[in-house]
N, C-alpha and C positions, 0 to 999 in steps of 0.2 A: 286981944293981940292975935293977929293971924298966925296960923301954923302952916309951915311949908313942908311938904312931903315930896322929896325928889323921887323921880321915877326914871325908868330906862329911857335913853334918848329917842328910841323909836316912837315914843308917845308924845314927844315934844312938850309944849306947855299944857297939853291936856292932862298930864299926870300930876299937876300941882294942886295941892289943897290950899285954897286962899282964905278960907274962913272957918269959924267954928261950926257953922251950919254944914259946910261941905265935909268937915271932919266927922261930924255926927252921921252924915249920910254914908260915909265910908265905913264907919263902925257898925251901923245897922246892916249894911250889905254884907259885911264880913260875918256878922253873927248869923244872918240868914244862910249864908254859904256853909258855915260850920254846922248849923242845925241840920241842913240837908245831908251833908257828908256823914254826920254822926247817925242820922236816921237809917243810913245804909251800911252802918258798921265800919265806916272809914274814918281814920284819924289822920288829919293833915300833918301834924307833928312839927311844923315849921312856920307858924303864923308870926310874921314880923312885918315891919313897915315896908320893906321892899317887895313883899309878896302880895300887897294889896295895891292893885293897879287900876287906874281909871282908863276905861276904854274911850276911844275917840267919840263914841255916841253919848258920853257922859255917865254911863253906868260904871259899876265897879266890878272887878274880877279878883278872885282869890286864886293865886297861882303859886308855883314854887320855882323861883328864879334860879335856885342852885341845883335843880334836878338835872 
């Protein structure tokens, strides 16, 4: 069953997860981002669905939409 992750309107349809494969890619990218942050002693502190954003180039970004 496809999982849909809604993203900010500025990303349009590029922010939607349409399959489990894409969801897995988002999860792996988020883990890599967190590993890098933690390696530098930084704690994100607000990892949630709306803070994992697909870039227009197809990559994934971990951000803080409430900052």
